[in-house]
Every structure is written in C-alpha cells, then in structure tokens.
C-alpha positions in Angstrom: -3.9 -26.3 -26.2 -4.2 -24.3 -22.9 -8.0 -24.0 -23.4 -9.4 -21.7 -20.8 -11.9 -22.8 -18.2 -14.0 -20.7 -15.8 -12.9 -20.1 -12.2 -15.9 -22.2 -11.1 -14.7 -25.2 -13.2 -11.1 -24.7 -12.0 -12.3 -24.8 -8.3 -14.5 -27.9 -8.9 -11.7 -29.8 -10.5 -9.2 -28.8 -7.8 -11.5 -29.8 -5.0 -12.3 -33.0 -6.7 -8.6 -33.9 -6.8 -8.3 -33.3 -3.0 -11.5 -35.2 -2.3 -10.3 -38.2 -4.4 -7.0 -38.3 -2.5 -8.7 -38.2 0.9 -11.1 -40.9 -0.3 -8.3 -43.2 -1.3 -6.7 -42.5 2.2 -10.0 -43.4 3.9 -10.4 -46.6 1.9 -6.9 -47.8 2.4 -7.0 -47.3 6.2 -10.6 -48.6 6.6 -9.7 -51.8 4.7 -6.7 -52.3 7.0 -4.3 -52.4 4.1 -1.7 -50.3 5.9 -0.7 -50.4 9.6 -1.9 -47.2 11.3 1.7 -46.4 12.5 2.5 -45.8 8.8 -0.8 -44.2 7.7 -3.2 -43.3 10.5 -7.0 -43.2 9.7 -8.4 -39.8 8.7 -10.6 -39.9 11.8 -7.6 -40.2 14.1 -5.8 -37.3 12.3 -8.8 -35.0 12.5 -9.6 -36.1 16.1 -6.0 -35.2 17.1 -6.2 -31.8 15.3 -9.4 -31.1 17.1 -7.8 -31.9 20.5 -4.9 -29.6 19.7 -7.2 -26.9 18.5 -9.4 -27.2 21.6 -6.5 -26.7 24.0 -5.0 -23.8 21.9 -1.8 -25.6 20.9 -2.6 -25.7 17.2 -3.5 -22.0 17.0 -0.4 -21.0 19.0 1.8 -23.1 16.7 0.2 -21.6 13.6 0.6 -18.0 14.9 4.3 -18.5 15.7 5.1 -20.1 12.4 3.2 -17.5 10.3 4.9 -14.7 12.2 8.4 -16.2 11.7 7.9 -16.9 8.0 6.3 -13.5 7.3 9.1 -11.5 8.9 11.9 -13.6 7.4 10.3 -13.7 3.9 9.6 -9.9 3.9 13.2 -9.2 4.8 14.5 -11.5 2.1 12.2 -10.1 -0.5 13.0 -6.5 0.3 16.7 -7.2 0.0 16.2 -9.2 -3.3 14.1 -6.4 -4.8 17.1 -4.0 -4.3 20.0 -6.2 -5.1 18.4 -8.4 -7.8 17.7 -5.5 -10.3 21.2 -4.1 -9.7 22.7 -7.5 -10.8 20.4 -7.5 -13.7 21.4 -4.2 -15.2 25.0 -3.8 -14.1 27.7 -6.2 -15.4 30.0 -5.1 -12.6 27.5 -5.8 -9.8 26.7 -9.1 -11.5 30.3 -10.1 -11.6 30.8 -9.2 -8.0 27.7 -10.9 -6.6 26.2 -13.5 -8.8 29.1 -16.1 -8.5 29.0 -15.5 -4.8 25.3 -16.0 -4.5 25.5 -19.1 -6.7 28.2 -20.5 -4.4 26.1 -19.9 -1.3 22.8 -21.1 -2.6 24.2 -24.6 -3.1 25.2 -24.8 0.6 22.6 -26.9 2.5 20.7 -24.6 4.9 20.5 -27.5 7.4 24.2 -27.4 7.9 23.9 -23.9 9.3 21.5 -24.8 12.1 24.3 -25.1 14.7 26.1 -22.0 13.4 23.0 -19.8 13.7 22.8 -20.7 17.4 26.4 -19.7 17.8 25.9 -16.5 15.8 22.6 -15.1 17.0 21.4 -17.4 19.9 18.4 -19.5 20.1 15.6 -16.9 19.8 13.5 -16.0 16.7 16.5 -14.3 15.1 18.0 -17.8 14.4 14.7 -18.8 12.8 14.6 -15.7 10.7 18.2 -16.2 9.6 17.7 -19.7 8.4 14.6 -18.9 6.4 16.3 -15.9 5.0 19.4 -17.9 3.9 17.1 -20.5 2.2 15.2 -17.8 0.4 17.1 -14.6 -0.3 19.9 -15.9 -2.6 17.5 -17.7 -4.8 15.2 -14.7 -4.9 18.0 -12.3 -5.9 19.2 -14.5 -8.7 15.6 -15.0 -10.1 14.9 -11.3 -9.9 18.1 -10.5 -11.7 17.2 -13.0 -14.4 13.7 -11.4 -14.7 15.3 -7.9 -15.2 17.7 -9.3 -17.9 14.7 -10.4 -19.9 13.5 -6.9 -20.4 13.9 -6.2 -24.2 17.0 -4.1 -24.9 15.2 -1.7 -27.3 13.1 -0.5 -24.2 16.4 0.5 -22.5 17.6 2.2 -25.6 14.4 4.2 -25.8 15.1 5.5 -22.3 18.6 6.5 -23.3 17.2 8.2 -26.4 14.9 10.2 -24.2 17.8 11.4 -22.1 17.1 9.3 -19.0 19.9 8.5 -16.6 20.6 4.9 -15.4 18.5 5.3 -12.2 15.5 6.7 -14.2 15.8 3.9 -16.8 15.9 1.3 -14.0 13.0 2.7 -12.0 10.7 3.9 -14.8 11.4 1.4 -17.6 13.2 -1.8 -16.5 11.6 -2.5 -13.2 8.0 -1.9 -14.3 8.6 -4.1 -17.4 10.1 -6.9 -15.3 7.7 -6.6 -12.4 5.3 -9.4 -13.5 8.2 -11.9 -13.8 9.7 -10.6 -10.5 6.3 -11.2 -8.8 6.2 -14.7 -10.1 9.7 -15.3 -8.7 8.6 -14.0 -5.3 5.5 -16.3 -5.3 7.6 -19.3 -6.1 10.2 -18.6 -3.4 7.4 -18.3 -0.8 6.9 -22.0 -1.2 10.6 -22.6 -0.5 10.4 -20.3 2.6 7.7 -22.6 4.0 10.0 -25.6 3.5 12.8 -23.9 5.4 10.4 -22.9 8.2 10.4 -26.5 9.4 14.2 -26.6 9.4 14.3 -23.2 11.2 12.0 -24.5 14.0 14.4 -27.2 14.8 16.6 -24.6 16.5 15.8 -24.7 20.2 12.1 -23.9 19.5 9.3 -24.2 22.1 6.5 -23.8 19.6 5.6 -23.7 16.0 4.5 -26.2 13.4 8.0 -27.5 12.7 8.7 -27.8 16.4 5.5 -29.9 16.9 6.4 -32.1 14.0 9.8 -32.8 15.6 8.2 -33.6 19.0 5.7 -35.9 17.4 8.4 -37.7 15.5 10.1 -38.7 18.7 7.0 -40.5 20.0 5.9 -41.9 16.6 2.7 -39.9 16.9 1.9 -40.2 13.3 -1.6 -38.8 13.7 -0.1 -35.5 14.8 2.6 -35.7 12.1 0.0 -36.2 9.3 -2.3 -33.6 10.9 0.4 -30.9 11.0 1.5 -31.8 7.4 -2.0 -31.2 6.3 -2.0 -27.8 8.1 1.3 -26.8 6.6 0.0 -27.7 3.1 -3.2 -25.8 3.7 -1.4 -22.7 4.9 1.0 -22.8 2.0 -1.9 -23.2 -0.4 -3.7 -20.2 1.1 -0.6 -18.0 1.0 0.1 -19.0 -2.6 -3.5 -18.5 -3.7 -3.5 -15.1 -2.0 -0.5 -14.1 -3.9 -2.0 -15.4 -7.2 -5.1 -13.4 -6.6 -3.1 -10.3 -5.8 -1.1 -10.9 -9.0 -4.2 -11.1 -11.1 -5.3 -7.8 -9.7 -1.9 -6.1 -10.2 -1.4 -7.4 -13.7 -5.0 -7.4 -14.9 -3.7 -5.8 -18.2 -2.0 -9.1 -19.0 -3.8 -12.2 -20.3 -5.5 -14.3 -17.6 -3.2 -17.0 -16.3 
C-alpha cells in the first residue's frame, strides 16, 4: 500500500485525469446531449475567457481576488499562529476560547454579509472580514489540535532542562508541531478561496466572485464555467505552491 511513484508519473496521471474530464465535456456538448444553457461547449467557454482576457477584465478580476484573499488569509493565519498554540498548551486559554471558537465557526458566514456592510462599509475591509471569519476560527482550532499532538515526554524534557513555559513553547512544542500546523494552513487556504466568492457579493465592482454573480443574472453560463475553471486553476496553483514549499521546509520527513 502507498507505493511511491515518481514526480513525473504523478504529473502524467494528474494531467490525464483533467484531460479525460475535458474530453467527456467536449463529447457531451458536441453530441448535443445537453442544452448549452446547462453545459456550454468548451469552445464557447474558452472563447469567452479569451474575450475577457483581451479587454483586461479577466486580469483585473484575478488581481483583485488574489489581493483580497492574500491579505485576509495572511491576517487570519498570523492570528491563528499566535492564539492556536496558546490554546494547545494552556488549559485555561483553551477553556476560555475553544468553546467560543466552536460556537462561532458553526455560524454561516453568508449570514454576516449584511452585518459586515453595517460594521465596516462596502470597501475591501468587508471582504477581508468575511474571508477572515470563514478561515481564522477553523485555523486556530486546527493549530491548537496540532500542538496537542506533540508527545508529552518532549515537554517533560524541556522542564527537566530548566526551560520556562515560553521557551518550551517556542523551542520544543512549536517546532515539533510545525509540520502539522503547516498542513492545517494549507487546508484552510482552500476554504479561504470558497469564502472569497461570498465576500465579493458585498457591493463589489470587480473580482472573480463579482463576475460570477453578474453572469448568473444573465444566465451567461459560458462566463460562469470559465470563471469556475479560473478559480479552480488559481486554487490548485496556490495549493501546489504551498505543497512545494512544505516539501522544502520539511525535507527531513518522508516524502509525501
């Protein structure tokens, strides 16, 4: 089980899967099995993306969305990397914050769309806040859980060496938990992309989520499918970038 394959084999298999799906899409639409309002032909989707790229709309939307998700995700991650480890090592902090975070994380972020406009207006701050709300609480809880998985004997070793709590946290607990913490950050990045579309419903004038909303009003399914492909591609690139960075950071571990 879990037999290793080369990076080349992995890439070939992955690309073959995408090619097969696109091939099925092309065959279904070419044969006229589905009305184009439900599933537009690939040629129409790529033609529409080409038009939007030529007039600059696509690049402007990508730039806005990447900016918004990057700022909000970095703020959420920075806060989670401070609060999460504290919840993981301190029973008092855990008791004070974990039930509250669990309570908040089950609230649908969509329900806060109107409230964010009231609280911070209709600018990018509202988008940042929505993405942050959908990401931070999950991140903090996952980071805390990663910290709790550090073997207790490692903590006792630090105590034996005369380290104080801060030293044990920074020099033993955090480095030992860092691979799991990094995996949690990579997973929550995918959730942040999901909340981006919700965030760009808030009085936006550009962005991938905004363009999807406008296209929905006019049943422009070629634009909808095109932007869904762009969102998927961007998310994949971000994820693979973090995976590559993780392999470099944790090269001492077994290859994943």
